[in-house]
C-alpha positions in Angstrom: 101.5 16.3 55.5 103.2 20.1 55.7 100.6 22.8 56.6 99.5 24.5 53.3 98.3 28.4 52.8 94.6 27.6 51.3 92.5 30.7 50.2 88.8 30.1 49.2 86.4 32.7 47.1 82.6 33.0 48.0 80.0 34.3 50.1 79.5 34.1 54.2 76.2 34.5 55.2 73.8 35.1 58.1 72.2 31.6 59.5 69.0 31.8 61.1 67.5 29.0 62.4 64.6 27.8 64.7 65.5 26.1 68.3 65.6 22.5 68.7 64.1 20.6 65.6 61.5 23.1 65.6 60.2 24.2 62.0 60.7 27.8 60.8 58.5 30.3 62.5 56.8 27.6 64.4 57.6 29.6 67.6 58.7 33.5 67.2 62.5 32.6 67.9 65.6 32.3 65.4 69.1 31.6 66.3 71.9 33.8 64.6 74.8 32.1 63.4 77.0 32.7 60.2 78.2 30.0 57.7 78.7 29.3 54.0 80.2 26.5 51.9 83.7 28.1 51.1 84.0 29.6 54.8 83.4 26.1 56.5 86.2 24.4 54.6 88.7 27.3 55.8 87.1 26.8 59.3 87.9 23.3 59.1 91.3 23.7 57.3 92.3 26.2 60.2 91.3 23.7 62.9 93.8 21.1 61.0 96.6 23.6 61.5 96.6 25.1 57.9 96.6 28.7 57.4 93.8 30.2 55.3 92.6 33.3 53.8 89.0 34.0 53.0 88.4 36.3 49.6 85.2 37.8 50.0 83.1 41.0 50.0 80.8 41.7 53.4 79.1 45.1 54.1 80.6 47.9 56.1 78.0 47.4 59.0 77.3 45.5 62.4 76.5 42.4 60.9 79.5 42.5 58.2 81.7 43.3 61.3 80.1 40.0 63.3 80.9 37.8 60.1 84.4 38.9 60.1 84.8 38.7 63.8 83.6 35.2 63.4 86.2 33.9 61.1 88.9 35.5 63.0 87.7 33.8 66.1 87.9 30.7 64.0 91.3 31.2 62.7 90.7 32.2 59.2 92.7 35.1 57.7 90.4 38.0 56.6 92.5 40.5 55.3 91.4 40.2 51.8 87.6 40.4 52.5 86.6 43.9 50.8 84.0 46.0 52.6 81.5 47.1 50.6 77.8 46.9 49.3 74.6 47.1 51.6 74.0 43.9 53.3 75.0 40.3 53.9 73.4 37.5 52.3 71.3 35.3 54.6 70.0 31.6 54.5 67.2 30.1 57.0 68.3 26.7 57.6 65.4 24.4 59.3 66.9 21.2 60.5 65.1 17.7 59.4 63.6 15.5 62.0 63.1 11.9 61.5 61.6 11.6 57.9 61.0 15.6 57.6 64.1 16.4 55.6 66.1 19.6 56.2 65.2 22.7 54.4 67.2 26.1 53.4 65.8 29.2 52.0 68.2 31.7 50.5 67.7 35.8 50.7 71.2 36.6 49.2 70.1 38.7 46.1 71.9 42.6 46.2 74.4 40.9 48.7 77.9 42.7 48.8 79.1 39.7 47.0 76.2 39.3 44.7 76.7 42.9 43.9 80.3 42.9 43.1 82.0 43.0 39.6 84.8 41.6 37.6 87.9 43.4 38.3 86.7 44.5 42.1 89.3 42.0 43.2 93.1 42.1 42.6 93.7 38.5 42.6 97.7 38.9 42.0 97.6 40.2 45.4 94.8 38.4 47.1 96.4 35.1 45.9 100.1 35.8 46.8 101.6 33.0 49.0 98.8 30.8 48.4 99.5 27.1 48.0 96.0 26.3 47.2 93.0 27.7 45.9 89.1 26.3 46.7 85.9 27.5 45.2 82.6 25.9 45.0 79.6 25.9 42.3 77.7 27.9 44.9 79.2 31.5 44.0 78.9 31.3 40.3 75.0 30.7 40.7 74.5 33.6 42.2 74.8 35.8 38.7 76.7 36.4 35.8 79.3 39.1 37.6 79.6 36.3 40.5 80.1 33.8 37.7 82.9 36.1 35.8 84.6 36.6 39.2 85.0 33.1 39.8 86.3 32.7 36.5 88.7 35.5 37.2 89.9 33.7 40.1 90.7 30.5 38.6 92.5 31.7 35.5 94.6 33.9 38.4 95.4 30.8 40.4 96.2 28.8 37.2 98.5 31.6 35.7 100.3 31.5 39.5 100.8 27.7 39.3 98.3 27.3 42.4 96.4 24.0 42.7 92.8 24.4 42.1 89.8 22.4 43.8 86.1 22.8 42.7 83.4 21.3 44.7 80.3 21.2 42.2 77.9 21.6 44.9 74.8 22.3 42.6 72.3 24.6 44.0 69.1 24.4 41.7 67.2 27.4 43.5 70.3 29.7 42.6 70.4 29.0 39.1 68.1 31.8 38.0 70.0 34.6 35.8 69.5 33.1 32.3 72.3 30.6 32.2 72.1 27.0 33.0 74.7 25.4 35.6 76.3 23.2 32.6 77.0 26.4 30.4 79.2 28.1 33.5 80.5 25.1 35.2 81.9 23.6 32.4 84.6 26.0 31.6 85.0 26.4 35.3 85.9 22.5 35.8 88.3 22.9 32.7 90.3 25.1 35.3 90.4 22.7 38.1 93.3 20.3 39.3 90.8 18.4 41.7 86.8 18.0 41.5 84.5 17.2 44.4 80.8 16.0 43.6 78.0 13.4 43.7 76.2 12.2 41.3 73.3 14.9 41.0 76.3 17.6 40.6 77.7 15.9 37.6 74.3 15.5 36.0 72.7 19.0 36.6 76.0 20.9 36.7 78.0 19.0 33.8 75.3 17.5 32.3 76.7 14.1 32.6 74.3 10.7 33.5 74.8 7.0 33.6 71.6 6.5 35.2 72.0 6.3 39.1 74.7 6.2 41.5 72.8 6.1 44.5 70.6 2.7 44.3 68.2 1.2 46.5 71.2 0.7 49.5 72.5 3.9 48.5 76.2 3.0 47.8 76.7 1.8 44.2 80.4 1.9 43.9 80.5 0.3 40.3 78.5 3.3 38.9 80.7 5.9 40.8 83.6 4.4 39.2 82.2 5.1 35.8 81.0 8.5 36.3 84.4 9.6 37.8 86.1 7.8 34.8 83.7 9.7 32.5 84.4 13.1 34.4 88.5 12.4 34.4 88.4 12.0 30.4 86.3 15.1 29.9 88.7 17.0 31.8 91.7 16.0 31.2 93.7 18.5 33.2 92.2 17.0 36.2 94.2 15.1 38.6 91.9 13.7 41.1 88.0 13.5 41.6 86.4 12.9 44.6 82.5 11.4 45.2 80.3 11.4 48.3 77.7 8.6 48.2 75.3 9.4 51.1 72.3 6.9 51.8 69.3 8.8 53.8 67.4 6.6 56.4 65.8 9.9 57.9 67.5 13.3 58.4 68.8 11.9 61.6 70.3 8.9 60.7 72.7 8.7 57.2 75.1 6.6 55.7 78.5 8.2 54.2 81.2 6.8 52.0 83.3 8.2 49.3 85.4 7.1 46.2 88.7 8.6 44.8 89.9 8.4 41.3 93.2 9.6 40.2 95.1 9.4 37.2 96.7 5.9 39.0 93.7 4.4 40.2 90.3 4.2 41.9 89.8 3.8 45.8 86.7 3.3 47.7 86.5 4.7 51.5 84.6 3.0 54.6 81.1 3.2 54.9 79.9 5.1 58.0 76.4 4.7 59.8 76.1 8.2 61.4 73.1 7.4 63.7 72.6 11.0 65.3 73.1 13.6 62.5 73.7 17.0 64.8 73.4 19.6 61.5 74.2 18.4 58.4 73.4 21.8 56.7 76.1 23.4 58.2 
């Protein structure tokens, strides 16, 4: 497969985590790093040899500088990151252990991206030379302005003939600005070429439900086949949809599989038993 030039729009954040498997504030130490759903995708794509471009906003201070430097170190293009606003979003990530699940606490209000407004980004310029554009359902959950910016980005991508992938990635703790996820995400999904989700995402972001995709064994392929068919029927412009299927034995051991539906058929992936999960949050 030839290398693509892939852009993504979203927020890179400062991640603060306790050392090892400790709980938050069990000790006075927190380890600092950077992460974010869209940024993590670009880092992985850069590692696979694709050219990448991150579209975002970060503050003009030492924290923003460090975030941009980390992306550059990972091979992600940063020329279209705008520098404005007073702070970088933060998430506190507590790793799970055994039967204790992982936990994330967001501190993202009034961040540079959350304070951005429609029209702040010149999408024609930012998307010039791009083959593929990626976005998640996390950014439009931050507020009405972030949702409007995401819609701008998808419309500009479609107008430019750029392929669009949307990871629904529902975050219930973020949808707190007066609109429900389906009110916003339905319109965004209607502009995507490829949709990524799990069952909960389909239920909470699109208002679709068949019952449960994840049964006692965690891998109900027939239900996943029905759900992907329902989504593809609802959004006729979609060319493909993927669903991840996970069985959680503990925080340290997960079973993972995935399915893919296109207009030509339905395929299932292998199931992997990952016995030592290092960091599922990312």
